[in-house]
C-alpha positions in Angstrom: -1.2 11.6 -4.0 -1.7 9.0 -1.3 -3.3 5.1 -2.2 -5.4 3.2 0.7 -4.2 0.1 0.8 -5.5 -3.1 3.1 -2.8 -5.1 4.3 -2.6 -8.4 5.6 -0.5 -9.3 8.1 2.0 -12.2 8.7 1.1 -13.2 5.6 3.5 -15.4 4.7 5.3 -12.7 1.8 5.2 -9.9 0.6 3.5 -9.4 -2.1 1.2 -7.1 -4.0 -2.1 -8.8 -4.7 -3.1 -6.1 -6.9 -6.6 -3.7 -7.1 -9.8 -4.3 -5.3 -12.8 -2.1 -4.3 -14.3 -1.3 -1.2 -17.9 -1.6 0.0 -18.2 1.8 -1.4 -16.5 1.4 -5.0 -13.2 2.3 -3.9 -10.3 1.4 -4.6 -8.0 -0.3 -2.3 -4.4 -2.0 -3.1 -4.6 -5.2 -1.5 -1.3 -6.5 0.0 0.3 -9.1 1.9 3.4 -9.0 4.4 5.8 -11.2 6.1 5.8 -9.1 9.2 3.5 -9.3 12.5 1.6 -6.4 13.1 3.9 -5.7 16.6 5.7 -2.6 17.4 5.0 -1.3 13.6 6.9 -3.5 11.9 4.3 -4.6 9.8 3.9 -1.2 8.5 7.1 -0.3 8.0 7.1 -3.3 5.6 4.4 -2.2 3.7 5.8 1.6 3.4 9.1 -0.8 1.7 7.2 -3.0 -0.4 5.3 -0.2 -1.5 9.3 2.0 -2.5 10.2 -0.6 -4.3 7.2 -1.7 -6.4 6.6 2.5 -7.0 10.5 2.3 -7.5 10.7 5.6 -4.5 12.7 5.8 -1.2 11.4 5.0 1.2 11.7 8.5 3.2 9.2 9.0 -0.8 6.7 7.3 1.7 4.2 8.9 4.6 1.9 6.4 6.7 -1.0 9.3 7.0 -3.5 6.7 8.5 -4.4 3.5 9.6 -1.1 2.6 11.9 -3.2 -0.1 13.8 -6.0 -0.6 11.3 -5.3 -3.1 8.0 -6.8 -0.1 5.8 -4.2 2.3 5.7 -3.6 5.7 3.9 -0.3 5.8 2.4 1.4 9.5 1.2 3.8 9.4 -2.3 5.5 12.0 -3.0 6.3 13.0 -6.6 3.4 10.4 -7.1 0.7 10.4 -9.9 -2.0 8.4 -11.5 0.7 7.5 -14.6 3.5 6.2 -12.2 0.5 4.3 -9.9 -1.3 2.7 -12.9 2.5 1.4 -13.8 3.4 -0.3 -11.5 0.0 -1.9 -10.0 -2.1 -1.2 -13.1 -5.2 0.9 -13.6 -7.4 0.8 -10.1 -10.7 -0.4 -10.8 -13.2 2.2 -11.4 -10.2 4.5 -12.3 
């Protein structure tokens, strides 16, 4: 399963802020990480934060799009919609 996230690097702390809808009404998970967006530090922090929140090993997560953008698409092996909703609540419109 893939999750779209909006990341705020240098956000002061690592936290999941919850679901928001993008301009097209698609669900996006809003995250903040303390790491700066340099040398992949923020991307690594995003993967670690999601892995911890989902109870999955970091090796089960892969950044598939948005390496240098705030909007990123993360693929999570073995994740279903029920586990996603249990971790973060149901996405808007879903």
